[in-house]
N, C-alpha and C positions, 0 to 999 in steps of 0.2 A: 562194776561199771567204771570205763576210763574213756574220756575223750582222747582222740588221736590227735594232739598238735592242734592246730588252725582249721582242721577241715569240720564239716557241719555232719560229721556222721559220729554215732555211738554204736559200741560193740559190745554185745548182750553175751558174757560168757556163764558158765557153770561153776566157777571158781570163786573162791570166798576172799581170795587175796586182793589187794587193790593193785590193779597194772600187772597180774600174774599173766603170764603167756600159758596158752593151750599145749598140753602135754603132746609129745609128738605123736603122730597116728590118728589122735583125735579128729573128730570131724568137725570143720569149722560152723561157727555158730550163723544163723543168717543175719544178715546186715540190711539197715533199713536208714533211709536218708530224712534228715530233721527237715531239710526244706520239701521234701516230697509229701511229707506228713503236712506240713503247713500249706503248701500250695493246693494239697486235696481237697483242702475244705475253704481257706480264704480265698484263692485265687479263682477256684470253681464258683463258687458264691459272686464272686465279684464279677466274672464275666457273664455270667447267667443273668446277675441283674442288669448288665448294660446291654447285653445282646435282647433281652425281652422289652426293654425300654425303647430300643434301636426298631425290634420286630413290630412291637406294637404301633409306632409310627409310620411305620410301611403300610400296614394293614390299614389303619385309618385313612391315609392317604389315597389309596388305590380305591378304597370303598367310595370314599367323597368322591373322586374324579368320576367313578361309574355312575353315580348317583346323581350330580350334576350333567352328565351325557344324556343319561336318560330324562330327566326333567325338560331339557332344551330340544328333544327330539321331536320331530314334527310328527303327526300323523301318519298312520302306517300307507295311506294311500301316497304320502309325498316325499317320505324318505327316500334320499339318493343311496345307492350302494357304495357309491365310493366315500362318501362322508361316514356313512358306518363304517364301513373297512377302515378308514384313516382313525377315527376316533378309537375303535378297539385296538386297533396296531399301537396306537401311543400310551393306552394304559397297560399293554401288555410289556412292551419294549421299558417303560417306567419302571414296572415291577421288577424283570428282569434286572434292570441297570440298579436299581434300589438294593436288591439281594446281595447282588456282587459287590456292591459299594459296603455294605454291612460286614460280610466278610473280609473284606480286604483292609478294613478299617480296625477289624478285631483282631486279626493279625499282627498289625502294627504295636498291638500291646507285647508281644512276644518279643521284641527289642532287646528291653533291659530285664528280662527275666530270668532270674539263677537258675531256676532247671527247667531248661528250655522244653525239652522232651517230655516231661510229666505236664507243662504249662498247654504244650501244643495239644498233646492228647486230651486234656479236658477241655479246649478251646474247640478243636473239631466235632466231640462229642457232643458240646453244646451247640454248635451250629447245626448239627443233624437235627436235634428235637426240637430245636426253636423252628428251623425249616418246616418238620412234619407239623407242628402246631400251626403256624401261620397259614399255610396250605389248606389244614382242616379248616381253620374260622373263616378263609376264602371261600372253599367251597362249600359250607354250610351257608354264608351270607347270599352266595350266587343262587343257591337253590331257594331259598326262602324270599329272593326278588322275582320269582316265578310265580304265575297264578297255580293254584292247587290242579292237579289234574282233572277232578270231576267238577265241572261249574255248574252252578244253580241255575233254573229254568228261569229265574226271573231275571238273571244279568241282561244289560240292555247291550246293542251293537258296538256303542263308542268302549264301554268298557271292555269287552273283547278285543275292539281294536287296539286300544291302550295295552291291553295286555300281549298283542301279538309283537307290536312295537318292542316292549321289553325281551319278548323271547329272541326277536331277531338280533337286538345289539349283543344280549347277554352269550347266545349262541355262538355270534361271531367272536366273542370276547373269549369265550373258552376254546371255540377251536383253536384259536392263535396262541392262546397259553400252552396247548399241546406242544407247538412245536417251536415257539418263541423263548422260553423259560431255559436257556441255555445255560443257565447257572445251576438249576436243579441236580444234573448228574453229579457234578463235584460235592454240593452241598452234601445230597442223598447218597453218597457213597456208602455202600453196604459196612465198609472196612471201618467207618466212623459210626457206626452204630452201638449202642449201650451194650447189648448181646456181645457185639464183635469185641470191644473193647475190653470187657469185663472178662471175657474168655481169654484174651491176649494175656491181661494182668494174671490171671490164674494161672496160667500156662509158666508165665515168666517168673514170677513170686513162688510159686507152688504152696502158698500158706493160703490158711481159713478165709483170709477177707475176700481173695478172688472169688473162691469158690461160693461165699455167701452171697456177692454181688451179682452172682450168675444166676443163684437159685432165686433170687427175688424177683427177676423178671418171668412173666407170663406168655403163654404161649398164644396165636391167634385163636386156635380153638378152643381156647378156655374163653376167651373175650366173646366169641361168636355164640357160646353156648349160654353165656347171660343175657348176650343181647337177645338172644331168642326167647328167654324164659320172659325176658320184659315185654317182647313184642307180643300181646296178645292177640290182636288182629290181623297178625302175619300180612302186614302192608309195608314192611321194611322201614317204618318210622317208629321212634320211641320219643314221647315227650322229655324234658330237660330232668324232671325228676326220675323218671324212669331210668334214664341215662347215668344219673349218678348213682342211682341204686345199683344199677348192674354193672359199673365200674368197683362200685364198694365190695360187691360180693364177688368178681373178678379176681380184685388184688387183695382178698383176704388172706392172712398169712405172710404177706409182704410188708415191705416198709414203707410201701406206697400209700395213700390214702386218695382212693379213687374217687371219692364225691370232691373233694377239694381241686383233685388234679384236673376234672371236668370242669369245674367252676373256674379255676385260673386260667386254662388255657381258651375257653371262649370268653374272658374280661368280664368276670359276674360278679357281682359282690353277694355276700350271703342273704341280703334284704332283696336283691333282685331277681335271685335262682328261685326264690320262695313264692315268688308273686308271678312267675313267668307262666306257670300252667294255668294262670286264672286271667289270661289275656284274652281279649275278644279274638276271634278267628279273623275277624275281617280287617283287622288292622296288622300292620307292619311293623315291629319292634325293630331296632336300630341295635340295640344292647342286648336284647335278651332272644336270643333264637328259642322257638317254641318246641322244637324237635331236631334230631339227629337220625343219621344212617349211619349203619355199620362201617361203610368205608371213612366216614367222617370222625366217628369214635375211635376208630384205628389211629387216626393221625392224632387224634388228640389226646392218646393215651401212647404217644410213643416213648416216652420217658420211662416207661416200665415195661413195653412189649417187647418181645423177640421177633423181629421181621425175620423173614427169608431174604438172603441174600438176593436172588435175581427172582425173574418171574412176576407172575401177576400178586403174589401176595408181598412181594418187597414194597417200601416206602415209595420209590419213584413208580412202579407197577399200581401201586391203590391210586397215586395222584391221577395216573393217566385213563385209568378206568372209570374214576368220577368224572373226570372231564368228559370223557366217551358219552358216557350216560346222560349227562347235562345237554350235550351237543344234539344227540337224538331226540331227548325230550323237548326242547326249544324248538327245532326245525320242524318236529311234527305239529304242533300245537302252532307256529307260525304259517304253515301251510294251510292247516284248515281253517285259520281266519284270512288267510288272503284270498282263498277260493269260495268263500263264502257267499258272495254277492253274486259270482258268475255259477254255481250251485243253485242257488235260488232263481234263477233267470231261466234255468235249464229242466229244473223242476217244473217250473210254470207251464213251460213249453211242452214238455212233455204230457201232464195232466190234461192240458187243451188239446193235444193231438189225439191221445186216446179217447178222450171223452167225443171227439169229432168223430171219430173212427168208429166209435160203437153206437154212435145216434143217428147215423145215416147209411142208406144203402150204398152199395159197391159203386152205381152208375155217378150219385149225387158227390162221391168222395173224388172221383176221377175228375169232374167237372170243378169242385172247388179247387183241385191241384194243378189245373190246368192241363190236363192230357188232353193229347190232339184224339178224336176220335169222330165216329160217323154220326148217324141221326140218333137222336137221343130216344125215339120211337123204337126204332131198330133194337136199341140196346137193350129196352127195358123187355121187348119180347122174347129176346136170346136170352134164356138164363144160363146157360153154358158159358156165357163170355168169359173170355181169358183173363186172368188178372194180370194187370200192367206193372210194368217194372221202371220205374223212375230213377230219382238221382237220391244221394244222402241229403238227408233232412237238413236245413239251414241250422237249427239250433244245435245239431250234435257237431256240424261244422265250427258252428261260431264259440262252443266250449271249448273245443280243441286250440283254436285261435287265442281264446281268451288265454288260456293256459300256456301258450307260448308267450304271448304277451307279457304274464305275469312274470316267467322266468327270466326273459330279458330286462324286465324293469328292477328284478331282483340280483344282479350279478353285475359286476364291473370286470375290466379286462384283467386286474389283477388277481381276480378269483379263480382263473384258468391255470396259474402258474402252480407247479407243484411246491408244496407244502415245505420242503426241504431238497437240498441240493443233491442228496445221496442217500440210499439204503443206510449205510453205516451211521450217517447221522441222527436218523430217525431209532436204530437201534439203542444208541447211545443215551437218546430222549427217552427211552422205554415204550415207543409205540409200537402197539400189536400190529404185525404184519401177517397177511396171509401167505399161504405158498402162492396161490394163484397172483396174488401183488407181487410177490418176489422174482416170479418167472418173468413178468411185464417190466420190471425195474423200476427206477423212480416215477414212471407214468402210471405206475399201477396203484399208486397211494392214492386217497379220497381227496382231492382238492374242495375247495369250498365252491366251485361251479358243480360239482359232480354231486357233494351235499343238498345243495340247494335242489338241483334237478331230482336226485330221487326222492326227496322229501315232497316234490309236487307231483310228481308220476306216483307214489304210493298213494297219496292223500286222492287224487283225481281217480284213481283206479278203484278203490274202495267206495266212494262216496258217488259216483255214478253207476257203478253196478249196484248199488242198494238203491239208489233212487229209481234206476230201471225195474227194478224187481218189483218196488212198493208200485208203480204206478202203471205198468204193463201187465201184473199179476194181481192185480185191486181186486178186491171182490166189486159188485155192484153196489148202488148207493143205497142208505137206509129209506125205506119206504114208510109211509104213515098209514093207520088203519083208517075205517070210516069215522070213529071218533076222534080223530085228531093228535092220537097217541102216536108215540114213534115205535113204529114196529120191528122185526127183526130183519137183519140182513138177507137179502136174497139169496138164495143158494145159487153159486157159477160167480164166472167173473167178467169183466168187462170184455176180455178178450174173446168169448165166445160170441158175441155179437159184433165183431169187426168183420168186413168184406173181405173178400181175395185178395184185392190190392193193396187194402190197408194192411193186412198181414204180410204182404210182402215186403211193404215200406218198412214195418218195424223190424222184420228179419234182414232187412237190408243194415238199418241203422243198429241193431245188437252185433250184427256181424262185424260191423265197420269199427266199432268200439272196441270189440273184442280183436281184432286184426293189428289195431293201432297199437294196443297197450301191450300186447302178448307175441304179434309177429313182427310188426314194422318197429317196436321198441328194439334196439340192438344195442343200447346202453344197460337195460335191465333195470331190476330194483337191487343192483349188489350193493350200492353205498351204505343201505341202512342195513341190512345184513350184516355188512364187515362191521360197522359200527357195533351192532348188538352181539356180535361173537366178542368184539374185543373189550366190553365189557363183562365179560365172563368174571375178571377179577377175583375180589377176596369174596363177593355173595352170590356169584352167579346163580348158585343152585339154591341160595336161600332168599334172597332180594324179590320179593313180588312186584317191585316196581320195574326191575330190569323184564321179569317175564312179561307184565302187562304191554309195556312197550314194542318187546319182540312180537308179541301177539297181534299188535295194532298193526305193524310194519310188514313182517315177514308172512305171517299167518293171513292177515289179511289180504294181501295180495293173491294168495293162493283161493281164499275163499271166495274173492270176485270171479277168479276164471272158472269157478264152478257155479257161482251165480248165472254169470252170462250162459256156460253151456247149459244150464236149467231152461233159461228162458228162450234160446234158441230152439230146446227139444220141444218146449210148451207150443210154440209157434208151428212148428211143422207138423207137429201134432194134430193141428186143427184143419191142415190140408186134406188129411182124410178122413172126415167125418162124413160117412155116408156118400162121400165122392160128390159134395154139394161145391164144392170149390174146383174149379180147374185153374192148375198152373201151367206154365209155360215148360216143355219137356228139358229144356237146357237152361232151367232155373238157376243152378249153381252155376253156371258158365256165367251167366248174364250178372248174377251179383256180384261175382269175381271181376267183371270188366268195369262196374260201375265203382267199385271198393279201387282199383288201379286208376281209374280217370280222376277219382276226387284226391287220392294221395298224391299225382302228379300236379294236380293244378293248386294244392297247397303245400307243396313240399318245399319252398323256399323257406315258409315259417314253421313246419315242425319238423324240419333236418336238426336244428339244435337242440330239440328234445329229445326225438328217436334217434337222431345219428342219420348219417347220409345212405340214400337209398341206393344199395346194391344192386337193383335191378335197373338202374338207370341206362338210357341208351349209351354206347362207348363215345359217341362224337355226335357234334351238331349236325353232321350231314346226315346222319341217320336218323336222329330228330325231325329234320326238314323232311326226309322221305317219308316218313312213317306220319305225318302233320298231312299231306297230300290226300290221306284216306278220308280226313274230317270235312265235314262240311257244318254249316253254321246249324241245321236243323237237328244234327247228331247229337248236339250240346244239350237240347231241350230234355225235358223230364221224359218224355215218352221214346226218344231216339233211340238208336242202338249205336254201339260202339264197334268199330271194325278193328278186326287184331291183325298179328302179323302172319305171314305166311307159317311161321314155325307155332303158332298157338300162343304167342306171348303178346302182351297189350301194349298198342302202340303209344306210343309218347304223346304228350301235348303240344299242339301247337305253339303255345306261349313259351318262349325261350327266357327261363329265368336267369336273373344275374348271377354273379358268384354267391355262396351262401353266406360269406363274411361280409359283402358288401354293405349291408345294414344291420348290424348288430348289436352296438352299445349306443348309448346317447352321447352326445358330444360333452368331452369332459372340459374345465378351465385349463388353458393352455400354461405352458410353463412361464412365460413372460408375465404372469400376472405380478408377480413381485418387482420384477423390474418397473410394470406400470406404477405400481405404488412408489416405488422409491422415487419417479419421475415426477409423482404427485406432491410429494415430499420436499422435492428439491423447489418447486414452485409454489409451494406455500411458504417454505423459508425465504424465498427470493422477494414474495409480497411481503409478509412481516418485515424483513430488511427495510424496504422500501417505505413502508409506512411510518417506521419507527423514525427514519431519517427525515421524512417529510413532517412530522411532527416535531422533530428538534429543529426544525428551521434550515436544513441543511443546504447548500448550494445547488443550483440547477447541473452543476460538473458534477458534484457528487452524488446527485440521485442518478445522471446518467448514466455515471462509472458502475453504481450499483446495477442498474438495470442491463449494462454490458455486460457485467460479470455472471448475471444471474442468466441470461442467454446464452453465452460464452460456457458457462458451465453444460446448460443443456445439451447442446451442439455436440460437446465434447461427450457426454454421456452416449447420445446417437452415434456418433462416432467409433466409440468403443463397441457400441454392439453390433457395428457394421462390419468391425475387423473381427469379431467373435464368430460372425458367420461364416 
């Protein structure tokens, strides 16, 4: 073995002489660099230690900012959407800036590196691994901040509203993290993954070292198999101890210690990890996560895992899939809590209406609802009185208006903007885009306004249909026997005791709800379906949490349509009971006219929820011409609504203003900062005056200070006028 001059390389030959040259025609021996050998351990360990400390600081800063924002957030009914958007945007922007700064500072270490190529390769690999680990920790922390999916029956309304505030803020943050972390595509470049770098080193060196490094990595299928074995209840969650056991089993036979890897990446000490499983479920621990999901475990085990170069099983795709699932879960829970008071009032009104209809005669029901009628004695004698057709019930309209108000109070103007400027930008971030969205371009992407609207519509559709089914098709009340004991439920339903007019009214209300959500709704429920499809990720077929949310959003809407159709069929079946009830021959036409009249009346408020009415008149002249056919009596409960000559519904006589005239609450003006600056100038001038007066300054000096303060104030206003 001989050293070649001042170079730092050693040549290993098979000869026995010192400095002997290899014979002619012999294959040259493999050469290795001494600096490469040194940097492969020393520099890698140094960089990894520095980056670990930096990323730990970034994680702590982000979590601390988020917890401060949650603690200072107002109640659910008082939170302002633009403030929630601003706070979430600041946290997401600070995280992206911090990740980019850590990467830039780390690359400055390469300035004085002797083996720049080797050290840069080690640095890029360490950045890749550390970024995966910090995103896994952050996703785990965000998920643990949310309330559990199944809430106990003893929880109070205040606790649920507090959880809804957390879900709203965390949901907005997760949505912004999908599109604002522009540094992730560079940090999570597949070419910098341990699998790609080890494969490149094996191909370049040709030695056994590269092959051993490549064989020490496991595949995603192996980790998924270990996770499924540990997940006994198939809920997509495993405890911390189970996660360490699963990682230890998956990485057995490699140079990685799975349990220590999970413990280190989650910033846990050995004593903390032993007691993590014994924590109370009602308490949230900041330093010890109680459970992990498969996508989180994939990111936390990235140093020994072989990621796919692209798609949902890549590191970037795993992050996006986890964020999609978090957004879907957050807004589903928030919408349920936001509509709970409105649903409670709707249920009370529906129960009172059904009880009233089942407890009185048809004549009495008409009189209670103010229908114009003839002599009461004549109606009592006439058993074949035709059922009256009124208007849509007030509690149905009130629920839809409250739904629209909840939507308007939960969005701000910036929520309507596309999340990214182009589809190419979304593709670079790893965002899932369906084929339908690609056809529509950037407008086809799910904006925050579409997300909020879809969450509210999905929750309203499922809850209203379930409430109508429970109230309209409810059995009769429980009766007591002679001894005072509670007896069995009387066979039959309250619907069987309703009169003809009451049945028509129920048919009108249920049909109107079905028409609004499934016919008038031009936006549809596609946002939740799109997010659920993009959550297919690494565990779409195995993660029961994804399947549960998809069932609540997509299948829940389909079930609601089936429930409403069954209710309409049940009501129509009562009209054929032995010919006891007489209904108008043109009942369907009258119901359609009442629906159209009600839609035209509240179209200003429902257009933002369901979209612009495509059947609206083409011009104001046409609307005025149709309005001439209306009279004051036609708007009453028992009046009739005339149609156009072509059979379509006439427009309302009320000319609504533009749909965008009153959409958002007034936001703070941009001159707020200037006003604060003006107040500060006045404060400084007053302090200067007081100081001079206290020092016994002359009147001239005092007047000069006042003049200077006033002149500076007028100069400030002059500058503002010049800017205008």
